[in-house]
Structure formats: structure tokens, C-alpha cells
N, C-alpha and C positions, 0 to 999 in steps of 0.2 A: 492578288487576294488569295489567301491560303485555302487549299481544298479544290481550287479550280484545276482541271486537267490541262487546260491550254493557257499558256502564258502569252504575253503580247508578242514575244518572239515567234512563238508557235503559230499565232494567227497570221503573222507576216509571211512565214514559210508556207502556210496553206494557201495564202493569197497568191504567192509566187508559183505554187504548184499548179494553179489553174492555167498557167501558161505552158505546162508540160503535158504530154500525152496522158490521158486517163485510161481506165480499164487495163491496169497493169497487173501481170501475174507476179508471183514472188521472184521468179528468175529475172523478169524484165525490170523489177524494182531495183535489184542489186546491180544490174547492168546500166540502167539509165539514171535512176535517181541518186543525187548526192546523199552521203551518209546522214546529213542533217534532216533531210526529208524523211528518209526511212526511219530515223529515230523518232520523229514526230508521230508517224503512223503506228509504230510499235508501242509508243507510250499511250496513245489513244485506246488501243485494244488490250492493254495489259490486263485489266481486271476481267474482261470478257474471255480472254485467252485462257485464264485459269479455269474457267467453267466450260471450256470447249472439250469435247470428247471425240476420240477416233473410234468409229464403230466398224467391227470386222464381221464378215460372214464366211465361215469355213476357212478362216485364216487369211482371207484377202480383205483389203480395205474396201468397204462398201459405201460408207457415208460418214459425215460428221454428226455430232449431237451436242446438246446443251444440257447442263445440269439444272434441273428445275426444282429439286428438293434436296435438302442436306442429307436425307436418309438414303440417297442412291437412285432416285428417279431421274431418268434422262429422256429427253424428247429428241426424235430424229425423223428422217424421211422414211416413211413406211415401205414404199414400193421398191426401195433399194435392198431391203432385207426380208420382205414378206411377199408371198405370192398373192394372187387375187382372192384367195380364200382365207387370207390372214395367217397362213402357216409360214414359218421361217424357211428361207431357201437353204439354210444350213445353220451350224452352231454360231450363235451370236455372242461376241465378246466386245468389251469396251476397254479402251486405254485412256486413263486420265492424263491431262497435260503435264502433271508433275510426278508421274510414275512411269516406269518402264514395263511393268507387268500388265497383263491383260486379265480382266475379270469377266467371268461368265455372266451373261445377262438373260433375263427372262422377259418376254413380252407380256405386259399387263393391260394394254389397251391400244386400240387402233381406230382412227377416224378417217374413213374413206373420202369424206368431203374435202378435207384439207391435206390428205396424204401424210398425216402425222401418226407416229407410233410412240408410245411411252414404254421405256424399258426400266428394269429394276436390277441393280447390282447390290451385292452385300457390302455396304459401306455406311459411314456416318460422318457427320460434320464436314460435308463437302461444300465448296463455294458455289453458291447459286448465281446464275447470270444476273448482271445488273440491268434489269428491265427499264426501258424508258417509259415514262408515264405521260408523255406528251403525244400529240397527234403524229401521224405518219410524216416522215420527212418530205419536203417539197421538191419539186423538180430542180435539179442543179446541186442538190445537197451531196456532200462527200459521204461515201460509205466505205467501210473497211471490213474485210472478212478475215477473221483470225483463224489460224490453224493451231498445230501443236508446237510450232517453231517460234523463234524470236520475232521474225518478220511476218507481215500479213500474207495470206494466200493470194489475195487480190485487193485492188483498190479501184473504185469507180465512182460514178455519180448517178443519182436518180434521173432516169430519162422520162418516165411516165408515172404520175401519181397513182396511189392505190386505187385499183378498180376491179370489178368482177370480171373473171375470165370464164366464158362458157365452157361446158364440159367437152363439146365437140366429139361426140361419138360418130361412128360411121357404120353404115350397113354394107357398103361396098357395091353400090349399084349406080347406074346412070338412068335418068328418067327422061321420057319425052316431054316436051313443053306442051302441057295440056291443062286447061283450066277446068276440065270436067272429071279427070281421073289421073291416077299415078301409075302409068304403065312402065315396066322395066325394059330398057333398050340395051342394057349391058349388065352383066354380073361379073364382078372382078374376082379373079382366082385367089384363093387363099384367105378370103375375108368372110364376114358374118353371113351374108346372103347365100353364098355358095355352100357354106357349111350347113345352113338351114334348109337347103334343097330348093331354093328359089331359082327360077329360070327366066330367060328373056321372054317377054310377052306376058308374064304374070302381071296382074293388076292388084295393087295393094288396096284393100278395102278398110282394114283397121290396123292400127299400129299401137300396141300397148293400151288397148281399150278405146283409143280415140278413132272416131270415124274419119277416114281420109277421103277428101273430095278432089284435091288438086296435087300436082307434083310439088309445088312450092310448100304446101302445108306439110307434106311428108318430110321434105328437107329440113324444115324448121323443127319439127317434132324430133327427128333423129338427133340433130345437133344439141338439143337440150337434155339429152340423156348422157350418162357416163359410160365410157368404155368399160366393157366387162359386164354391164347390166344384161340380164336376160329378159327379153320382151316377147310377148305373144303377137304373132302377125297373122291376120286373116287376109287371104289373097284369093283372087279368082283366076282359075285356069280351065280352059275349055268349058266356060260357062258354069263351072261348079266352084263353090266356095271350099277352100281348104285352110287348114291351120298349121302353123309352124312356130317353133320357138327358136329365137336367134340370140346368140351371145354377141353383143355389139362389139365391133372393132373400134379402133381409134382413128381419128382423122390423120394422126401422125403416120399410121401404117399406110393409109391411102396415099398420102403425099409422098411417103418414102419410096413409092414405086415409080415416081417421076425422076428420071435420071438427072435432070437439072437440079432438083432439090437435093439429091444424094451428093452431087458434086459440091454445091454450096455448103452443105452441112459438113462435109469431110474437110473443108478448108480450116475449120475451127475445131475439129474433133467431135467426139460422140456427144449427142444430146441426151437429156433425161428421157426415159421412156414415158413417164408421167410428167407432162409439162403444160397441162391446161386443165380447165375445169375447177379452178380454185374460187372460193366465195369472195376473196379479196386478196390482191397481190400488188406489191410494189415492183415496178420494172426498173432495173438498173443495168449499167453496161459493164459491170465487173466480169472479167473472164474467169469462168469456173468450169470445172469438170463435174460430171454427175456425182462422182465420189466426194466432191467438195460441198455438196448440198446436205442440208439437215442441221447445219451449225448456225451460230449467231452471226448477225451483221450489225456493225457498230457505227454510230454517228460521231461527229466531231466533239461531242461531250463525253465520249467513252461509254455511252449507254446503248444497250441492245434494242434496236428499233424494229427488229424482225428476225425471221429465221429463213435462210436461203432454202428454197424449196424445189427449184428447177433451173436447169440450163436449157433455154429454148432456142438459142441462136448463137452465132459467133460472138456477138457482143450484146446478148440479150438474156438476162437472168431475172428470175422472179424470187421475191421474198414475201412471206406472209407477215403482215404487221404484228407487232408484239402483242397488241390487245387481243387479236384473234388467236394467237398461239396460247396465251395464258388462259383464255376462256376455254379453249379446246382441252388443254391439259387438265384444268380444274374439273371439267366434265368427265374426262376419262378416269381420273383418280377417284372421283366421287363414286363412279360406277364400280371401280375396283374395290373400294372400301365397303360399299353396300353389299357386293357379292361375297366378300370375305366375312362380313359380319353375319350374313344370313347363314352361311355354311357353319360358322362357329356356334351360333345361337340355336339353330334348328337342325341338329344333326340327325334326329330320329323322328321327324315329322311324318305322320301317317296320313294317307289320303282318306278323304271322307267317302261315304257310299256314293255321293253325287259325282265325285271326281273319278270313281273307278269305272 
């Protein structure tokens, strides 16, 4: 049937591919997969690959991106190019898949909940990613990650259906097992609690406005905050209440201090700094690097089912579903449009006596 991306022969090849190792990088594909298989995957991602963008920060590859509007709007992974205050780590440039030149980009919006940022380059009539309009792919579905080359960056399958991933912030303390109070038995060096001046023996009475009565309550409260959030802590020391402000660390920082975890992670390379706390994410076993995140991931119909957002383990990557990405982009662009319109229409608005 004309217009279908997959022929009967392609379906047969994909079925046979199920017998081969999955989670293949571009180099492994060329070494392991027969040319026929590679050609199938390349054909699947062809349309999405044209809409894939390489994002640079101060001249170095930082992330991938996807064209979301013909006028030069591009979505990418925010934390690879912006600091926690939303400021660029360096000069941001984008290279389109069909060009050799790099175009300077401006940040027009950022969403900390999804870790997405929208960039704008000076361009027009660009190919927009072919979004999927169906539900997120099920467990066992093939996924292809395009880059700027002919062959995919990685091929894998869905291992866990779309689900919410808690933020997993960390205070950097150990607590005694007590059902009547939350007393600190350890303060980890270099993390939020130490920076806020907390000490062993302090009893946490309030955390971000919530009255704390047990150690378990405090643990749960911390985990449902985002790393980088600033929270007010009321604690008791020497029978006196004191107040501190803490900028929360991430659970990843806490775990990274475990030598066993460092060893396991090093086997597969660097992990994404921000790899948790997403409202909805598809887990797949494609082998990605942090700089491979931010770009589209494609199903066997050639449609973009999501945006790779984090490498969380050796064969554990996360992608935001396409519906969530589109919703977030629309919200950010609406905010940009409203802000621009206000500046243009009300350039000389004077404050009222009540506002002064």
C-alpha cells in the first residue's frame, strides 16, 4: 500500500531483528547488523532525522533538539545548556541536519518540570518533526533514535510503559528510626544540609512549611521536591528553634558518593545530571549519552513518539511522550507570544497612584 513506510519485507526484517541484540549504538549497528537491517532503521527515521538538530554550547556538542515550528523554534533538553537559574552555560548554536553551518540560538522558554527548553533560530520553512498522534508505545515496541547521520544513533525497545518519575531531591542527612521525631544522625559533606548549617543531633520540626513528626514523614517530603529547590527548615538545637534555608541536592548526588554506584555507572559512561523528576516518561533500553538527549525518538511507523530526555543507566533511557512535549512547547510559545505582544502594545504604560 503506497504511503506506508514499512513494506512486508521490512516487517519480516524487523521480526528477525528481534532475535538480535537490542540497545545498539550506531557503531554496534554497523558492526553487528546486516546492511538490510540498518537500511530499514534508516528508512524509518528518515523524516524525523531531517527535523533533528545538533545543539552546541560554547562550540561543544551539548544535546540534540527537534524542530517544532517552521519559523525556527526548536525544543531540547534544558539542563544540558542552561544552569538552574535558566541562564545559558555558554553561547548556544544549532546545526540543522541538512546544513553544515551553525546558527546562533536564543532561549525563549524553559520548563523545569519536564527539563525542556525552546530555542529560536533565524530561519523559515523548516521541516517539523512528524509527531505521533496515538498513545505512548507499549512494552516491547521498537524505538529508533535519529542523529544527524544516515544511520540511527541507537536502537532499542520500550522496557517500561510511560509512568511518573518522582523528583527525588535529597537533603544529605541520615535519620534515626523514630516515630516521634526526625533527629539527624549524619550530615553528608558537600550536600544541602551541610551548606544550610545543619548538624548531627538537630531535630527537624518543619520542612517547607510542613510540620514534621517522624523520620519517615521527612524522607517522603524531601523526595517529592525537586533538586535545586530552596526550602525553609525549622529545626531544634539545644532546645531552641532555629531556621535555615536549604537548596536541595539530588538523590543522584547522594548515590554518586557510593563507590559501587560509581563503578556500575562508569561501565556504561556518563549519566545525565537531570535524570528523574519527570511528570511522565517512557523507559527504553537504547544506549544513549547525555549529549544524545533532547532529540526525537521514532516508532516503526516513522512517527515521533517522544523526546529522549535522560540517560539514567547503562541500558536505561527515558523519553517524554510526544503529547507531553507538544503540550509543554505550546505553553512555552504562548507565554513567549503574550510577553512579546505586551511589550509591543504597551511600551509606555505608566503606573497608577495605587501601584506607586
